[in-house]
N, C-alpha and C positions, 0 to 999 in steps of 0.2 A: 453731799456726804460721800466720802471715799469708799473704796472697795472694802467690804467687811468680810472676813473669813470666819467660818465655824468648823472646827474639827469634829468629825462624826465618829463616835466611838462605838455605836451600837449597830453598825451596818457592815455586812460582809462585802458589799459591792462598792460603797462610796467612802472615801477617806476624808474628803474635805469639800466644803461648799463655800463659795464666795459670791457676793452680789454687790453690784455697783448701782446705786439708785439713780445716778445722773445718766449713765449710758444704758441702763437697763440690761446689763450683761450679767449672765449667770455663769459662774466658773465652777466646774465640777472636776475633782481629782478622784479617779477610780483606784481601787485597791489592786486589782489583778492585771492591769494593762501596763506592760513594761515599756514598750517603745514610745507611746504617746499616752501617758496616764491622765493628762489634763486636757479638757475641752471647754470651749466657751460658746454659749448661746446668747444671741442678741434679741432684743424686743421682748424680753420677759417682764411682764407686769410685776410690780412689787408684791401684790397679793399672792401671785403664783409662787414667788420665791419664798414668801412666808409660809404658805401652805406646805411647800416642799420641806422647809426646815423643821416644821412641826409634825410632819407625817410620821406615823408609827413605823412604816417600812419605807425607807428612802428609795430602795431599789424598785419596789412595786410602783411607787409614785412616779419615779423617773420613767419607767417603761410605759405607764398609762398616760401621763400628762405632758412629757417633754420629748422623749426619744422619737425620732422620725416625724416630728411635726414640722411641716413645711413652712409654717409661719415664723419659725425661729431659725435663723441661720446658725450654722455650726462651724467652728474652726478649731485648729490646733494651735495653742500658743507656741511661740518660738523660744522654747527653753524656760520661760517663766510666765507668770500671769501678766506682769507689767510689759515684758517684751511682746507678748501676744497682742495686747491692747494697742501698742504702738504700731505693730505690723498691720492690724486691721484698719486703723485710722489712715495709714498711708495708702493701703489698697482702696479704701473708700474714696479718698481724694482723687486718685488716678482713675477710678471707674466713673466718677462723675464728669470727668473731662472728655470722655469719649463721645 
């Protein structure tokens, strides 16, 4: 299944959430971050992403269950979600060769 996006209308902190079931990447676009509004977390189980999407408070859930968790790598997309995914895959290929 490809990356699916959900626009979040009831959150002051989060504008949009995307999840890719194949790569287990969670994409979050924040409302108030101007320079890098989009971030990507990897290794997110499908159940956690569903819990996040259905949470009453997306901001509280993010702070309690995702932010600063060392199990999930974080990155900044290169201009868009798709370009960010390509950049991560390229970095992963080169990091494996070391």
